[in-house]
C-alpha positions in Angstrom: 24.0 -51.7 63.2 21.6 -52.1 60.1 17.8 -51.5 60.4 15.4 -53.8 58.6 13.3 -52.6 55.7 10.2 -52.9 58.0 11.9 -50.5 60.7 13.0 -48.3 58.1 9.6 -48.0 56.4 8.0 -47.6 59.9 10.4 -45.0 60.9 9.6 -43.0 57.8 5.9 -43.3 58.0 6.5 -42.1 61.6 8.1 -38.9 60.5 5.8 -38.2 57.6 2.9 -38.6 60.0 4.5 -36.0 62.5 5.3 -33.6 59.7 1.6 -33.9 58.4 0.3 -33.4 62.1 2.2 -30.3 62.4 1.1 -28.8 59.2 -2.0 -26.9 59.3 -5.0 -27.4 57.1 -5.9 -24.6 54.7 -9.1 -24.0 52.6 -9.0 -21.1 50.1 -11.7 -18.8 49.4 -10.2 -17.7 46.1 -8.5 -14.6 47.6 -6.5 -16.2 50.3 -5.9 -19.2 52.5 -7.5 -19.7 55.9 -6.2 -22.2 58.4 -8.8 -25.0 59.2 -9.5 -25.6 62.7 -10.8 -28.9 64.1 -14.1 -29.3 66.1 -15.7 -32.3 67.6 -19.5 -32.2 67.7 -22.1 -34.8 69.0 -25.2 -35.3 67.1 -28.0 -37.9 67.7 -27.8 -41.1 65.6 -30.7 -39.8 63.3 -28.8 -36.5 62.5 -25.7 -38.5 61.9 -27.5 -40.7 59.4 -29.0 -37.7 57.6 -25.6 -36.4 57.2 -24.1 -39.8 56.0 -27.1 -39.9 53.3 -26.2 -36.4 52.1 -22.6 -37.6 51.6 -23.7 -41.0 50.0 -26.0 -38.9 47.5 -23.0 -36.9 46.5 -24.4 -33.6 47.9 -21.1 -33.3 50.2 -17.8 -34.8 50.2 -17.6 -35.2 53.9 -19.3 -34.5 57.1 -16.9 -31.4 57.6 -18.1 -30.3 54.1 -21.8 -30.4 55.3 -21.1 -28.6 58.4 -19.2 -26.0 56.7 -22.1 -25.4 54.4 -24.5 -25.2 57.1 -22.4 -22.6 58.8 -22.1 -20.3 55.6 -25.8 -20.7 55.1 -26.4 -19.3 58.6 -24.0 -16.7 58.2 -25.7 -15.5 55.1 -29.2 -15.8 56.7 -27.9 -13.7 59.8 -26.6 -11.1 57.3 -29.7 -10.9 55.4 -31.7 -10.5 58.7 -29.4 -7.8 60.0 -29.9 -5.9 56.8 -33.7 -6.2 57.0 -33.7 -5.1 60.7 -31.5 -2.1 59.6 -34.1 -1.2 56.7 -36.9 -1.4 59.2 -35.0 0.7 61.7 -34.3 3.3 59.1 -38.0 3.2 57.9 -39.3 3.7 61.5 -36.7 6.7 62.1 -37.8 8.3 58.9 -41.0 9.3 60.7 -44.8 9.5 59.9 -45.6 8.5 56.3 -48.6 10.7 56.6 -52.1 9.8 55.2 -52.2 6.8 52.9 -54.7 6.7 50.2 -54.9 3.4 48.5 -56.1 4.9 45.1 -53.4 7.4 45.1 -50.7 4.6 45.6 -52.4 2.5 42.6 -52.4 5.5 40.3 -48.7 6.2 41.2 -47.8 2.3 40.6 -49.4 2.5 37.2 -47.6 5.6 36.4 -44.4 4.0 37.2 -45.1 0.7 35.5 -45.9 2.6 32.3 -42.7 4.8 32.7 -40.5 1.8 33.1 -42.0 -0.5 30.4 -43.1 2.0 27.5 -44.2 -0.8 25.4 -46.7 -2.1 28.1 -50.1 -0.5 28.2 -51.4 0.1 31.8 -55.0 -1.2 32.0 -57.7 1.1 33.3 -59.3 -1.8 35.2 -58.9 -1.4 39.0 -56.5 -3.6 40.7 
């Protein structure tokens, strides 16, 4: 029994759809490919409108692109915060700085500035 062209085309699209659904989506970071997961999120209409405006303005290709960028920026911000907290902890653990004399600090800063850029004259005016 012969199938019609519509049935054959419909069947082919069904097979292609099934194959495409079974293939994972990938994104590359330049070094390797990472499988893409799907997430569904709910946002208020005002936020949805904001995201759509960013896409319309050409800043992002899709809402997924926008969310990925937000996540990357959040990761970077948290990494910077963790580094800052580690530096603060290191400073606190290093002990007491001793007596601080503002005039001595200024003199040391001026000496450093003149050593780092010899063509620059350090003014004798107070800072």
